C-alpha positions, 0 to 999 in steps of 0.5 A, spaced: 720 693 046 726 697 042 725 696 034 730 697 029 732 701 025 728 701 018 732 700 013 735 695 018 728 690 019 728 687 013 734 683 014 733 683 023 733 676 026 728 675 032 731 675 039 730 666 038 735 665 033 740 670 037 738 666 044 739 660 040 746 661 038 748 665 042 746 660 048 750 653 046 757 656 049 755 659 055 751 652 056 756 648 055 760 651 060 754 649 065 751 644 064 758 639 065 759 641 071 756 637 076 759 631 072 767 634 073 767 629 080 764 623 075 769 625 071 776 625 075 774 618 077 772 616 070 778 618 067 783 617 073 784 624 073 786 630 078 782 635 079 786 640 075 787 635 070 779 635 070 779 643 071 783 644 064 776 642 060 773 647 063 780 653 063 783 651 055 776 651 053 775 658 056 782 660 052 780 657 046 773 662 046 778 667 048 783 666 041 779 664 037 774 672 038 780 676 037 780 672 029 771 671 028 769 679 030 774 681 025 772 675 019 765 678 021 767 685 019 770 682 012 765 677 011 758 678 013 756 674 021 752 669 017 757 664 015 762 665 020 756 663 025 755 658 020 762 655 021 763 655 027 757 652 029 758 646 024 765 646 028 762 645 034 757 640 033 763 636 031 767 638 038 761 635 041 761 627 038 769 627 039 767 629 047 763 623 047 769 618 043 773 620 048 778 615 051 782 618 055 782 626 059 788 628 054 782 627 048 776 630 051 781 636 053 782 637 045 775 636 044 773 641 048 777 646 046 774 644 039 768 646 041 769 652 044 772 654 038 765 653 035 760 655 040 764 662 041 762 665 034 755 665 035 756 668 043 760 673 040 756 675 033 750 674 038 753 683 041 755 684 033 749 684 029 745 687 036 750 693 035 749 694 027 742 694 028 741 699 034 745 706 037 749 704 043 744 705 048 739 701 045 744 696 044 745 695 051 737 694 052 738 688 048 744 685 050 741 684 056 734 682 052 738 677 048 742 675 055 736 674 059 733 669 054 740 666 053 742 666 062 735 659 060 740 654 059 745 655 062 741 657 069 737 650 068 743 647 064 748 644 071 741 642 074 739 637 068 747 635 067 746 633 074 739 628 073 744 626 066 749 625 070 746 620 075 742 617 069 748 616 064 754 618 067 759 624 065 757 623 057 749 623 059 750 631 058 754 632 052 749 627 048 745 633 050 749 638 048 750 634 040 743 634 040 743 642 041 749 644 036 744 640 031 739 643 032 742 650 033 745 650 026 739 648 022 735 653 025 741 658 025 741 657 016 733 657 015 733 663 018 739 668 021 739 672 015 746 677 015 745 684 018 753 686 016 751 693 011 758 695 013 762 688 010 768 689 006 770 696 009 774 693 015 781 690 012 782 683 010 788 679 011 792 678 016 795 686 016 788 687 015 787 684 021 793 688 025 792 695 023 784 695 024 785 691 032 791 698 032 786 702 031 781 699 036 786 698 040 788 707 041 781 708 044 781 708 051 774 708 052 774 702 049 779 699 054 775 702 060 769 698 058 772 692 056 776 690 062 770 692 067 767 687 063 773 683 064 773 684 071 767 683 073 766 676 069 772 673 072 769 674 079 765 668 077 769 664 073 773 663 079 766 661 083 766 657 076 773 654 078 772 652 085 765 651 087 764 644 084 770 641 088 768 644 096 760 642 094 763 635 093 769 636 097 768 639 102 759 639 103 759 632 100 754 634 095 751 629 090 752 631 082 744 633 081 744 636 088 749 641 086 746 642 079 740 644 082 743 649 088 747 651 081 740 654 079 740 660 085 745 664 080 743 662 073 736 665 076 740 672 079 744 673 072 737 672 068 734 678 073 740 682 072 739 681 065 731 683 064 732 689 068 738 691 064 734 690 058 728 695 061 732 700 063 739 701 060 737 704 054 734 710 059 738 710 066 745 708 060 751 706 061 755 709 066 750 708 072 747 701 070 757 698 070 755 701 077 750 698 080 752 692 077 758 692 081 755 693 087 752 686 087 758 682 087 761 686 092 756 684 097 756 677 096 764 677 097 762 680 103 757 675 105 761 670 104 768 671 108 762 674 114 760 666 113 766 663 112 770 667 118 764 664 123 764 656 123 766 655 116 762 653 110 757 648 114 750 648 109 749 649 101 746 656 102 751 658 105 755 657 098 751 658 093 745 663 096 751 669 096 753 667 088 744 669 087 749 676 088 754 676 083 749 674 077 744 679 079 752 684 078 753 682 072 747 682 070 746 688 070 753 690 068 756 686 063 750 688 058 751 696 059 759 695 058 761 690 053 754 695 048 760 701 051 765 698 048 762 695 041 760 701 040 767 705 041 768 703 032 761 702 030 765 699 023 769 694 028 763 692 032 764 686 031 773 686 032 771 690 038 765 684 041 771 678 039 777 682 043 772 684 048 770 677 050 777 673 049 779 679 055 772 676 058 774 670 057 781 670 056 782 673 065 775 668 066 779 662 064 786 664 068 781 666 074 778 659 074 785 655 074 788 659 079 782 657 084 783 650 081 790 650 082 790 653 089 784 647 091 788 641 088 791 636 094 797 641 094 795 647 095 789 649 100 784 642 098 776 644 099 778 650 103 773 656 101 779 662 103 782 662 095 775 662 091 774 667 096 781 671 096 781 670 088 774 674 086 776 679 091 782 681 087 778 682 081 772 684 084 777 690 087 779 691 078 773 692 076 772 698 081 779 700 078 775 700 071 769 704 073 774 709 075 777 709 069 771 710 065 769 715 069 776 718 066 773 719 060 766 720 059 761 720 065 756 719 059 760 717 053 756 719 046 756 713 040 
């Protein structure tokens, strides 16, 4: 296992702590997926309305990261993480009490803003402690750990839905939120030794981002991460409705099959943790883009035949999507946050914002196309959106190559 620099070892948080603070947000995106159809019935809402509980939470995560990253550059990682986790707990309580779909959407936004703090700042904390190539490996290890929750989350959420209805998953989110807040308060020490050097206030935030966005290498890595993530989010936006409407899957069945995707992501991140520091960022990004391309090809071939007729035809290609994201994202994000080490929080926030924001767009487009007014439960709209984003990912990789094949830290 890689070790932080000697000066940083005293304040270095353990990997389980980083996993804990970063896993709440992705877990919250996944655990309630099997309950989407049940929410439609409980609130007498349409698929598009229920999808807003996911897509608007993506938007909230995207926008909040733009602010949370610079705040951590200015005031430190620890206080921003603790305040964020407190908002996550509050949002979880409000989700449980929501009487209408509109109230649930608002509560999900609060929950998402709070959960995003740990997700974005875990990357910044890693960059505080390691150089660029080492950071790619460590982000891979952290992400490998944080995929355990989302991998098994849908299966757990499916059983909770079957036993307690759609609120079952939110009860688990609340319990986990309180637990992680307590652990972070007791064990998470400050790692940002450059805090205070970043400019404060709105003008300082604008100045920091103006400096960051003038870096072409940042854009090359950040957009590559953004586009490859959107392939996965397009899948999330369509699969629950296709699985329920076209295949008649129950929530607990859906949750079981969602584990395939998470397992692929887990393996990809594990490989990144072991080899990224030796292989280099660019080869890892390229390798991680090949697998989602193959997954889309498999879906096209399967749909052109008899259509999606079984659970495995829908879910198995997504193992390749998860594997590819696990290989690509740690290196792409490490490249983005390493351009300006003094603005690592801002870089993590902006790259994460682009990643989640574009994911919200892709999942919303797919959900809209799958609504009754367009192509109900058809597989082709989802495949088409995924294909567009994988093409954009390859263009992003060309941008990386045009700037530098192996950029220096």
